[in-house]
TILOMAR-651102 format. One line per 10 residues: number of its first residue (from 0); their letters; for each residue x, y, z of C-alpha. Coordinates in Angstrom, 2 decimals. Layout:
NUM = a = X,Y,Z ~ ...
end
This chain:
0 = mthshpassn = 17.95,5.86,6.67 ~ 17.43,9.07,8.71 ~ 16.32,12.53,7.37 ~ 16.08,15.66,9.27 ~ 14.33,18.88,8.24 ~ 16.89,21.79,9.04 ~ 14.26,24.59,9.22 ~ 12.39,22.73,11.84 ~ 15.65,21.92,13.82 ~ 16.42,25.66,13.71
10 = arrssravkl = 13.04,26.56,15.00 ~ 13.44,24.07,17.85 ~ 16.93,25.56,18.71 ~ 15.43,29.05,18.81 ~ 12.56,28.00,21.00 ~ 14.98,26.25,23.51 ~ 17.04,29.41,23.65 ~ 14.04,31.49,24.51 ~ 13.05,29.02,27.24 ~ 16.81,29.09,28.67
20 = lgafafgsll = 16.63,32.83,28.93 ~ 13.30,32.68,30.69 ~ 14.75,30.27,33.17 ~ 17.87,32.42,33.91 ~ 15.61,35.43,34.55 ~ 13.32,33.49,36.78 ~ 16.31,32.19,38.64 ~ 17.52,35.71,39.46 ~ 14.22,36.44,41.02 ~ 14.57,33.41,43.17
30 = iaypgcdpkp = 17.80,34.77,44.50 ~ 15.97,37.80,45.74 ~ 13.39,35.59,47.47 ~ 15.34,32.85,49.11 ~ 12.22,31.25,50.49 ~ 11.27,29.74,47.10 ~ 12.30,26.24,46.10 ~ 13.07,26.35,42.35 ~ 12.01,23.40,40.17 ~ 13.11,23.81,36.58
40 = tpepqpirvq = 10.56,23.15,33.93 ~ 11.47,19.99,32.09 ~ 12.41,20.23,28.55 ~ 9.41,19.13,26.24 ~ 10.19,15.66,24.85 ~ 9.99,14.72,21.15 ~ 6.76,12.99,20.01 ~ 7.13,9.79,18.02 ~ 4.40,8.87,15.51 ~ 4.36,5.63,13.62
50 = vlafndfhgn = 2.73,5.39,10.10 ~ 2.19,1.90,8.79 ~ 1.67,1.95,5.02 ~ 0.81,-0.42,2.23 ~ -0.81,-0.16,-1.16 ~ -2.53,-1.99,-4.07 ~ -3.97,-4.75,-2.03 ~ -6.50,-5.46,-4.73 ~ -8.77,-7.77,-2.63 ~ -6.05,-10.42,-2.07
60 = leaptgsngr = -7.59,-12.02,0.97 ~ -5.81,-15.35,0.36 ~ -2.02,-15.48,0.12 ~ -1.33,-14.36,-3.58 ~ 0.52,-16.88,-5.83 ~ 3.28,-16.58,-8.36 ~ 5.48,-13.50,-8.57 ~ 2.73,-11.45,-6.95 ~ 3.29,-13.50,-3.78 ~ 6.97,-13.27,-3.51
70 = vptpasdggt = 9.58,-10.63,-2.48 ~ 13.08,-10.96,-3.94 ~ 15.67,-10.64,-1.11 ~ 19.47,-10.59,-1.11 ~ 21.11,-14.03,-0.85 ~ 24.33,-14.74,0.98 ~ 26.10,-15.55,-2.17 ~ 25.19,-12.20,-3.73 ~ 22.24,-13.45,-5.70 ~ 18.55,-13.34,-4.84
80 = vdvnaggaaf = 16.27,-15.52,-2.96 ~ 12.45,-15.17,-3.10 ~ 10.41,-15.03,0.17 ~ 6.79,-16.01,0.07 ~ 4.74,-13.09,1.30 ~ 1.22,-11.57,1.63 ~ -2.24,-12.84,2.54 ~ -4.73,-10.94,4.63 ~ -4.29,-12.95,7.94 ~ -0.51,-12.57,7.76
90 = lahhlqklre = -0.85,-8.85,6.95 ~ -2.99,-8.44,9.99 ~ -0.47,-10.19,12.18 ~ 2.42,-8.08,11.12 ~ 0.35,-4.90,11.47 ~ -0.57,-5.96,14.97 ~ 3.03,-6.58,15.91 ~ 4.33,-3.33,14.48 ~ 1.61,-1.39,16.16 ~ 2.72,-2.73,19.46
100 = enpentvvvs = 5.94,-0.68,19.07 ~ 3.93,2.51,19.42 ~ 0.42,1.58,20.47 ~ -0.81,5.20,21.23 ~ 0.63,6.93,18.21 ~ 0.14,4.65,15.21 ~ -1.81,5.31,12.02 ~ -2.35,2.60,9.40 ~ -2.73,3.90,5.79 ~ -3.41,2.43,2.42
110 = agdligaspl = -2.29,4.22,-0.73 ~ -5.11,3.07,-3.01 ~ -6.41,0.19,-5.04 ~ -7.52,-1.46,-1.88 ~ -10.30,-3.07,-3.91 ~ -10.91,-3.73,-7.55 ~ -9.15,-6.04,-10.00 ~ -9.61,-8.52,-7.01 ~ -9.50,-12.31,-7.00 ~ -12.75,-14.14,-7.22
120 = vsgifhdept = -12.93,-14.67,-3.44 ~ -13.37,-10.94,-2.95 ~ -14.60,-9.87,-6.43 ~ -17.79,-11.99,-6.68 ~ -18.86,-10.44,-3.47 ~ -18.31,-6.80,-4.80 ~ -15.20,-6.58,-2.55 ~ -17.38,-6.42,0.70 ~ -15.16,-9.09,2.33 ~ -12.05,-6.95,1.78
130 = ievmnmmgln = -13.62,-3.94,3.54 ~ -14.62,-6.22,6.44 ~ -11.04,-7.58,6.83 ~ -9.59,-4.06,6.74 ~ -12.05,-3.18,9.52 ~ -10.90,-6.10,11.46 ~ -7.13,-5.29,11.10 ~ -7.56,-1.66,12.07 ~ -6.92,0.37,8.78 ~ -7.36,4.05,9.45
140 = insvgnhefd = -7.10,5.75,6.08 ~ -7.42,4.61,2.35 ~ -6.43,7.08,-0.25 ~ -8.72,6.22,-3.18 ~ -7.01,4.65,-6.22 ~ -8.24,4.20,-9.77 ~ -9.53,0.74,-9.11 ~ -11.95,2.05,-6.44 ~ -13.77,3.57,-9.29 ~ -14.09,0.38,-11.27
150 = egatellrmq = -17.77,0.00,-10.40 ~ -18.43,3.77,-10.39 ~ -18.64,6.57,-7.83 ~ -21.89,5.34,-6.43 ~ -20.46,1.92,-5.62 ~ -17.45,3.61,-4.08 ~ -19.61,5.65,-1.75 ~ -21.45,2.38,-0.79 ~ -18.08,0.95,0.23 ~ -17.63,3.87,2.58
160 = nggchtvdgc = -21.10,4.30,3.88 ~ -22.50,0.71,3.72 ~ -25.78,-0.70,2.46 ~ -26.51,-3.57,-0.05 ~ -25.64,-3.59,-3.70 ~ -28.37,-2.07,-5.82 ~ -28.62,-5.26,-8.06 ~ -27.30,-8.17,-6.18 ~ -28.06,-7.14,-2.53 ~ -25.62,-7.99,0.23
170 = vastsfagak = -23.89,-10.99,-1.15 ~ -21.13,-11.71,1.47 ~ -23.55,-11.58,4.40 ~ -27.01,-10.33,5.32 ~ -25.91,-6.78,5.74 ~ -22.95,-4.59,4.89 ~ -22.07,-1.72,7.28 ~ -19.27,-0.25,5.18 ~ -15.82,0.83,6.00 ~ -14.98,1.98,9.55
180 = fkflsanvft = -11.77,3.68,8.05 ~ -11.88,6.78,5.99 ~ -11.69,7.10,2.32 ~ -9.78,10.23,1.18 ~ -9.50,11.86,-2.16 ~ -8.43,15.54,-2.32 ~ -8.26,15.90,-6.00 ~ -11.61,14.35,-7.22 ~ -14.12,17.22,-7.39 ~ -17.89,17.22,-7.79
190 = dvaarktllp = -17.83,20.94,-8.09 ~ -14.44,22.57,-8.92 ~ -15.66,26.15,-8.63 ~ -16.98,25.50,-5.10 ~ -14.05,23.22,-4.28 ~ -16.44,20.45,-3.38 ~ -14.82,16.93,-3.41 ~ -16.56,13.52,-3.68 ~ -14.83,12.42,-0.50 ~ -12.86,14.28,2.21
200 = aydirefqgv = -9.66,15.69,1.21 ~ -7.68,15.04,4.38 ~ -7.81,13.76,7.88 ~ -6.11,15.48,10.86 ~ -5.08,13.46,13.79 ~ -3.61,14.74,17.00 ~ -0.82,13.22,18.98 ~ -0.05,14.65,22.47 ~ -1.29,18.12,21.30 ~ 0.50,18.12,17.91
210 = kvafigmtle = -1.54,17.84,14.70 ~ -0.68,15.59,11.72 ~ -2.50,15.89,8.48 ~ -3.03,13.01,6.09 ~ -3.94,14.16,2.62 ~ -5.47,11.54,0.32 ~ -4.71,11.75,-3.42 ~ -6.16,9.76,-6.39 ~ -4.36,9.14,-9.74 ~ -5.19,12.18,-11.95
220 = gtplivspsg = -5.34,9.81,-15.03 ~ -8.18,7.75,-13.48 ~ -10.79,8.77,-16.10 ~ -8.64,7.33,-18.85 ~ -8.44,3.82,-17.24 ~ -11.93,3.28,-15.74 ~ -15.24,3.32,-17.41 ~ -16.03,6.97,-18.19 ~ -19.72,6.35,-17.24 ~ -18.55,5.70,-13.65
230 = vtgltfqdea = -16.90,8.97,-13.29 ~ -19.37,11.28,-14.97 ~ -19.69,14.61,-13.30 ~ -16.27,14.18,-11.56 ~ -13.14,16.21,-12.27 ~ -9.70,14.82,-11.43 ~ -7.12,17.47,-10.89 ~ -3.27,17.57,-10.69 ~ -1.95,15.86,-7.57 ~ 0.81,18.32,-6.71
240 = dtvnalvpel = -1.26,21.50,-7.38 ~ -4.10,20.11,-5.22 ~ -1.72,19.30,-2.22 ~ -0.08,22.70,-2.46 ~ -3.48,24.51,-2.45 ~ -4.36,22.67,0.70 ~ -1.18,23.66,2.69 ~ -2.27,27.14,3.73 ~ -5.64,25.78,4.82 ~ -3.95,23.23,6.95
250 = kqqgveaivv = -1.52,25.62,8.46 ~ -4.42,27.89,9.53 ~ -5.65,24.98,11.50 ~ -2.19,24.71,13.31 ~ -0.90,21.84,11.18 ~ 2.84,21.73,10.55 ~ 3.35,17.99,9.88 ~ 1.81,16.75,6.56 ~ 1.71,13.29,5.21 ~ 0.49,12.77,1.64
260 = viheggaqpg = -1.03,9.26,0.77 ~ -1.07,9.13,-3.03 ~ -2.14,6.58,-5.63 ~ 0.75,7.26,-8.03 ~ 4.18,6.03,-8.05 ~ 7.53,5.15,-9.70 ~ 10.05,2.42,-9.91 ~ 13.63,1.81,-9.01 ~ 15.87,-1.27,-9.93 ~ 17.19,-1.83,-6.43
270 = rydecngisg = 15.98,-4.11,-3.60 ~ 12.70,-3.73,-1.87 ~ 14.04,-1.34,0.75 ~ 16.36,0.68,-1.41 ~ 16.27,3.87,-3.55 ~ 18.38,3.23,-6.55 ~ 17.50,5.83,-9.27 ~ 13.88,6.40,-8.64 ~ 12.00,7.42,-11.76 ~ 8.34,7.81,-12.78
280 = pikdiverld = 5.56,10.23,-12.18 ~ 6.04,10.18,-8.48 ~ 9.43,11.86,-8.72 ~ 7.96,14.90,-10.72 ~ 5.00,15.13,-8.32 ~ 7.16,15.13,-5.23 ~ 9.60,17.76,-6.63 ~ 6.69,20.00,-7.17 ~ 5.15,19.62,-3.64 ~ 5.30,22.39,-1.19
290 = devdvvasgh = 8.25,22.04,1.28 ~ 5.74,21.88,4.03 ~ 5.09,18.31,3.09 ~ 7.08,15.82,5.11 ~ 6.17,12.28,3.87 ~ 4.66,10.73,0.71 ~ 3.29,7.12,0.87 ~ 2.62,6.20,-2.65 ~ 1.39,3.31,-4.76 ~ -0.14,2.33,-8.24
300 = thqayncvid = 2.98,1.03,-9.86 ~ 3.22,-2.03,-7.64 ~ 6.99,-1.34,-6.98 ~ 8.91,-1.01,-3.72 ~ 11.22,1.83,-2.66 ~ 12.30,3.84,0.30 ~ 13.53,7.13,-0.84 ~ 14.12,10.78,0.20 ~ 13.28,13.02,-2.69 ~ 13.48,16.79,-2.44
310 = gkrvtsaysh = 13.77,16.59,1.31 ~ 10.63,14.37,1.68 ~ 10.45,10.71,2.68 ~ 8.81,8.80,-0.24 ~ 7.83,5.06,0.09 ~ 5.96,2.27,-1.73 ~ 5.37,-1.36,-0.54 ~ 4.92,-3.50,-3.75 ~ 1.40,-4.86,-3.95 ~ -1.08,-7.49,-2.71
320 = grlitdidlv = -0.04,-6.98,0.98 ~ 3.53,-8.33,0.53 ~ 5.12,-5.43,2.36 ~ 4.39,-2.96,5.04 ~ 6.31,0.29,5.17 ~ 7.06,1.24,8.85 ~ 7.53,5.09,8.80 ~ 8.47,6.73,12.05 ~ 8.16,10.57,12.48 ~ 9.76,12.64,15.21
330 = ldpvskdvve = 7.64,15.71,16.09 ~ 8.86,18.72,17.78 ~ 6.39,19.61,20.43 ~ 7.23,23.27,20.22 ~ 7.39,23.83,16.38 ~ 4.89,21.01,15.90 ~ 6.77,20.02,12.75 ~ 8.40,16.80,11.69 ~ 12.08,16.99,12.57 ~ 13.22,13.49,11.63
340 = ttarnvivtr = 11.90,10.58,9.58 ~ 13.07,7.00,9.28 ~ 11.41,4.14,7.34 ~ 11.80,0.56,6.51 ~ 9.90,-1.91,4.27 ~ 8.98,-4.95,6.23 ~ 8.24,-8.28,4.59 ~ 4.85,-9.77,5.34 ~ 6.15,-13.32,5.87 ~ 3.75,-16.18,6.24
350 = dtaepsvdty = 4.86,-17.41,9.66 ~ 1.87,-16.45,11.73 ~ -1.68,-15.66,10.78 ~ -3.93,-13.45,12.88 ~ -6.68,-15.83,14.11 ~ -9.92,-13.76,13.65 ~ -8.88,-12.56,10.14 ~ -7.74,-16.11,9.23 ~ -11.12,-17.59,10.37 ~ -13.11,-14.91,8.40
360 = vkdivskaap = -11.02,-15.41,5.24 ~ -11.47,-19.17,5.38 ~ -15.19,-18.75,5.77 ~ -15.37,-16.51,2.66 ~ -13.29,-18.85,0.69 ~ -15.61,-21.64,1.60 ~ -18.60,-19.63,0.35 ~ -16.83,-18.85,-2.90 ~ -15.36,-22.38,-3.48 ~ -18.28,-23.90,-5.45
370 = qrdriigntt = -18.07,-21.15,-8.12 ~ -14.37,-20.91,-8.03 ~ -13.57,-24.61,-8.57 ~ -16.16,-25.28,-11.15 ~ -14.49,-26.74,-14.16 ~ -15.70,-25.09,-17.43 ~ -13.10,-26.24,-19.97 ~ -9.69,-27.48,-20.90 ~ -6.77,-26.13,-22.86 ~ -4.09,-28.15,-24.65
380 = gelkapvrpi = -1.43,-25.56,-23.77 ~ -0.72,-22.45,-21.56 ~ -2.62,-19.43,-22.55 ~ -0.43,-16.31,-22.00 ~ -1.80,-12.90,-21.14 ~ -0.47,-9.69,-22.75 ~ 2.79,-8.57,-21.20 ~ 2.83,-4.89,-20.13 ~ 4.88,-2.84,-20.88 ~ 5.44,-4.44,-24.14
390 = pkgasgestl = 8.99,-6.05,-24.27 ~ 11.34,-4.55,-26.82 ~ 10.92,-6.23,-30.20 ~ 7.55,-7.72,-29.34 ~ 4.31,-6.98,-31.26 ~ 2.08,-6.95,-28.17 ~ 0.04,-9.93,-29.32 ~ -0.70,-12.86,-26.86 ~ -2.44,-16.21,-27.08 ~ -4.89,-15.44,-24.33
400 = gnlvadamla = -5.61,-12.01,-25.78 ~ -6.48,-13.64,-29.04 ~ -8.68,-16.25,-27.29 ~ -10.59,-13.47,-25.47 ~ -11.16,-11.48,-28.49 ~ -12.45,-14.68,-30.30 ~ -14.85,-15.25,-27.39 ~ -16.09,-11.75,-27.66 ~ -16.80,-12.14,-31.33 ~ -18.46,-15.48,-30.86
410 = asssaemgga = -20.77,-13.89,-28.12 ~ -21.86,-11.05,-30.45 ~ -21.76,-12.35,-33.99 ~ -25.32,-13.47,-34.31 ~ -27.80,-10.83,-35.74 ~ -29.78,-10.63,-32.48 ~ -26.57,-10.14,-30.43 ~ -25.18,-7.39,-32.42 ~ -23.88,-8.93,-35.85 ~ -20.28,-8.20,-35.04
420 = viafqnpggv = -17.51,-9.13,-37.56 ~ -14.55,-7.91,-35.53 ~ -13.67,-7.79,-31.82 ~ -11.16,-5.69,-29.94 ~ -9.94,-6.28,-26.37 ~ -7.73,-3.81,-24.44 ~ -4.78,-5.56,-23.00 ~ -5.32,-4.17,-19.56 ~ -8.61,-6.13,-19.32 ~ -6.73,-9.49,-19.60
430 = radinagdit = -5.23,-9.84,-16.16 ~ -3.78,-13.29,-15.72 ~ -2.51,-16.44,-17.55 ~ -4.41,-19.70,-17.85 ~ -2.45,-22.85,-17.20 ~ -2.62,-25.97,-19.44 ~ -5.23,-28.58,-18.56 ~ -8.59,-28.08,-16.87 ~ -9.87,-24.56,-16.67 ~ -11.84,-23.46,-13.59
440 = fgevfsvqpf = -14.26,-20.51,-13.30 ~ -11.88,-19.08,-10.79 ~ -9.07,-18.93,-13.39 ~ -11.43,-17.33,-15.91 ~ -12.48,-14.75,-13.31 ~ -8.80,-13.84,-12.64 ~ -8.42,-13.14,-16.37 ~ -11.44,-10.76,-16.55 ~ -12.49,-9.60,-12.99 ~ -14.05,-6.35,-13.97
450 = annlvtltit = -17.60,-7.52,-15.09 ~ -17.46,-5.30,-18.19 ~ -20.43,-5.62,-20.64 ~ -19.73,-6.28,-24.29 ~ -20.86,-3.53,-26.65 ~ -21.27,-3.91,-30.42 ~ -21.34,-0.77,-32.49 ~ -20.87,0.36,-36.02 ~ -17.71,2.28,-37.09 ~ -16.02,2.93,-40.47
460 = gaqidtlleq = -12.85,1.56,-41.87 ~ -11.27,4.99,-41.35 ~ -12.30,4.94,-37.68 ~ -10.69,1.55,-37.28 ~ -7.50,3.00,-38.57 ~ -7.87,5.90,-36.00 ~ -8.58,3.41,-33.26 ~ -5.37,1.46,-34.05 ~ -3.43,4.82,-33.99 ~ -4.95,5.51,-30.51
470 = qfqpsgtsil = -3.02,2.48,-29.19 ~ -0.01,4.77,-28.97 ~ -0.57,7.31,-26.24 ~ 1.85,9.84,-24.66 ~ 1.58,7.75,-21.51 ~ 2.57,4.50,-23.28 ~ 1.59,1.87,-25.85 ~ -1.27,-0.36,-25.28 ~ -1.71,-2.90,-28.16 ~ -5.24,-4.21,-28.79
480 = qvsrgfsftw = -5.97,-7.90,-28.84 ~ -7.86,-8.69,-32.03 ~ -10.21,-11.59,-33.17 ~ -9.36,-13.96,-35.84 ~ -9.55,-12.88,-39.46 ~ -8.32,-9.36,-38.46 ~ -4.60,-8.37,-38.70 ~ -2.44,-5.23,-38.91 ~ 1.22,-4.12,-38.63 ~ 2.72,-1.43,-36.63
490 = sasaprgskv = 6.06,0.42,-36.72 ~ 8.10,0.99,-33.59 ~ 10.01,3.94,-35.14 ~ 7.23,5.67,-37.01 ~ 5.82,8.96,-35.28 ~ 2.64,8.86,-33.31 ~ -0.32,9.26,-35.69 ~ 1.32,7.20,-38.33 ~ 2.22,4.01,-36.57 ~ -0.09,1.80,-38.58
500 = npesiifngv = -0.12,1.67,-42.33 ~ -3.74,1.55,-43.45 ~ -2.69,-0.89,-46.18 ~ -1.66,-3.33,-43.42 ~ -5.13,-3.45,-41.83 ~ -6.63,-6.70,-43.23 ~ -10.03,-8.22,-42.57 ~ -10.75,-11.72,-44.01 ~ -7.84,-11.21,-46.52 ~ -8.91,-7.91,-47.80
510 = tidpaasyrv = -7.70,-4.40,-46.91 ~ -10.12,-2.48,-44.73 ~ -12.13,0.04,-46.87 ~ -11.99,3.42,-45.17 ~ -15.53,4.24,-46.33 ~ -17.19,0.94,-45.44 ~ -18.97,0.29,-42.08 ~ -18.14,-2.53,-39.78 ~ -19.85,-4.02,-36.70 ~ -17.25,-4.28,-34.02
520 = tvnnfmasgg = -17.39,-5.51,-30.45 ~ -15.49,-3.89,-27.53 ~ -16.14,-3.78,-23.78 ~ -18.17,-0.95,-22.26 ~ -14.97,0.49,-20.81 ~ -13.49,0.96,-24.27 ~ -16.91,1.98,-25.76 ~ -16.96,4.90,-23.54 ~ -13.46,6.07,-24.44 ~ -11.45,4.21,-21.81
530 = dgytvltegk = -7.68,3.83,-22.30 ~ -7.72,6.80,-24.69 ~ -9.84,4.95,-27.42 ~ -11.99,7.95,-27.83 ~ -12.95,7.25,-31.47 ~ -15.18,4.40,-30.22 ~ -17.49,7.09,-28.62 ~ -18.37,7.99,-32.16 ~ -19.81,4.48,-32.91 ~ -23.31,4.06,-34.12
540 = dpltgaidvd = -26.15,1.85,-33.17 ~ -24.59,0.38,-29.91 ~ -25.99,-2.80,-28.57 ~ -25.03,-3.93,-25.03 ~ -24.51,-7.71,-24.76 ~ -23.06,-10.26,-22.28 ~ -20.69,-9.66,-19.52 ~ -17.08,-10.36,-20.64 ~ -16.23,-13.07,-18.14 ~ -19.60,-14.89,-19.11
550 = aldaylrani = -18.65,-14.69,-22.89 ~ -15.27,-16.32,-22.10 ~ -16.96,-18.89,-19.95 ~ -19.39,-19.80,-22.75 ~ -16.60,-19.95,-25.39 ~ -14.54,-22.30,-23.24 ~ -17.49,-24.60,-22.65 ~ -18.24,-24.68,-26.45 ~ -14.55,-25.53,-27.36 ~ -13.36,-28.45,-25.25
560 = pvtppalgri = -10.42,-28.63,-25.39 ~ -9.42,-25.21,-26.68 ~ -6.14,-24.87,-28.47 ~ -4.03,-21.79,-27.79 ~ -4.65,-19.49,-30.93 ~ -1.65,-19.12,-33.33 ~ 0.17,-15.79,-33.19 ~ 0.49,-13.66,-36.28 ~ -2.55,-11.32,-36.24 ~ -0.29,-8.45,-35.10
570 = tmip = 3.17,-7.78,-36.63 ~ 5.72,-5.15,-35.34 ~ 8.39,-3.81,-37.72 ~ 11.20,-1.59,-36.54
end
C-alpha cells in the first residue's frame, strides 16, 4: 500500500521549477562566456527512512504460547493457518535482517507496554531482563504504555536511568544500568501549567540533513487501570490535543516529518496486514491529529492492522513480539516532508534465533527455573480466567475468578489479617488459565503477575451496591469476581446506575443490609480507585495484607487437589 501527501508533492514540484529557472539563467550566462565548462547541479535525491515498530511486548522473552504465540494467516484453501511467532531471540533476528535493508536510516520503536504484566521469567526480576534484551537488539524509542506504570513512576524512571530496586536490589544481575533507548511520553505531566513532563515528549533524529520527530504518547486513561498511588502527582492529558500542541514547536525547529508512537489502538476484522473497517479509540484520535502528522504507530489493543486514516499511515503489530511493522518513509530533501509511506506487517517466525539474545534469555530462564517449576498444588479440572470483553449472554463469572476471590478471602478472614467476610477481584487482575493437573508457581504467577497487596477495609451495604454499579463504565463492563457465599444479579438491558437490583445482592443467604458494615478484601489497585471502583476509596480502617500471588499460592497448597468452584455466584438477565 502506498500513500502520498499531495501538499508535499506540490511543494517539491514548485521547488524543482525554481531550480530549473535558475539553471536556464545560469546557462545563458555561460553562452556569453564560452570559456566555462557547465556542469549541471544534480537533482537532490529522495531520502528513504525505515521505521521498525512493534508494541505490547510485555516481557515475553521466551516464545509465547497459545493464541498469544500464533499469527493467523490465509491458507491456500481460503481458510486460515496459524504460524507460530514471537520470542525475543527471534524478534532480534528479524529486526537485524530488516535493518540491513536500510542500515544508515533505520529507527526501531516500541508503542508501549514493553514491560509489565510479564511472564515470570522477566516479572520476578522486575523486568530488568527485558530492558537488557531490548538494549541488545537495538531498540531506539519506547513510547510509555499504561503497564510501564504498574510499579509506579519511580520504578519507571529506574527502568530508564538504572540503579537497583529499592527493596529487592538488583535481582537479575549485580548491577542494572537501565535502558540505552529513550522512554517518551508527551502527555504525562508533572506540572501542567509549566508544561513539564515526566519523560521527554519527543525525539528528533536527522537523516541526511532532514529531521524526523518521533512523539511518544501514553494512554490517557492510564490512571484508571494502574494503581493510583503509582501515578500520584501526574496528569494524563488527551493524546490528540497534546500532539497538536507540539506541532508548532517542532516546525520551529525545522521539522516537517512527524511520527507519533502511541499506546492506544483499535481493531479490524481482517488479516494481520489489512485494514478492514478499523474501529476503536485510535480512529478518533488520528482523525483529530494535525495534518502535519505523517505516521502513527499504535498499540494497546493487541490487534494488527495496516491502515491509512485521514491521510496518515496507522499501524499496529499484535503483541508479544509476534509481528514487526516495517514502515518506509520517503522524504523530500527540499520540502523536508514525507511524500510517500509504505508499510507491511512482518511475521516474527521462529526459524532463526539471534545468538547473543538467545544465550542471554536461556541464562535468565535457567535462573528463574527453580521458582517457575516448583509444584505448589493440583486441580481436578481446568480453571478458566474471566473472558474480556464479556461474551454476549455471559454473566462475566469464571471458575478461576471464583478461586482467586476465595483465596483472597482465606488470606484475610482471620481477625489479625483483617476479619474479611467478602472478597472482590477485578477481572483484569486474573491474566491466564490454569490447566488441569499439577500447578506450578510459574502458572500462578502468570495468573497474577502484578504483585498487588490485599487490602481489607470496611464499607456499608449501600457502598457494596454502588461498587457493583461501578462495574458498568462508559468505557466498558468489568464484572467483579466474588468469593463464596456472595452473589448478585445484573441486567444487560437496564440503564447504567440501575444494573444491579439491591434485592439480588445476597450474602450467606440474606439480602445485604444497606446500613450494615462489612469487612471486604480487594487488592490495593482497586482500593485506591482503580478500574473506576472509586467507592472503595471511602472504605474505613484499611489493613494491608499479603501479596495476591502469595495468597493464591497458600490457598492452593492448603487445598490439594482443588476442585474448580461451581458457577452461579453471578447471574445475568436480559
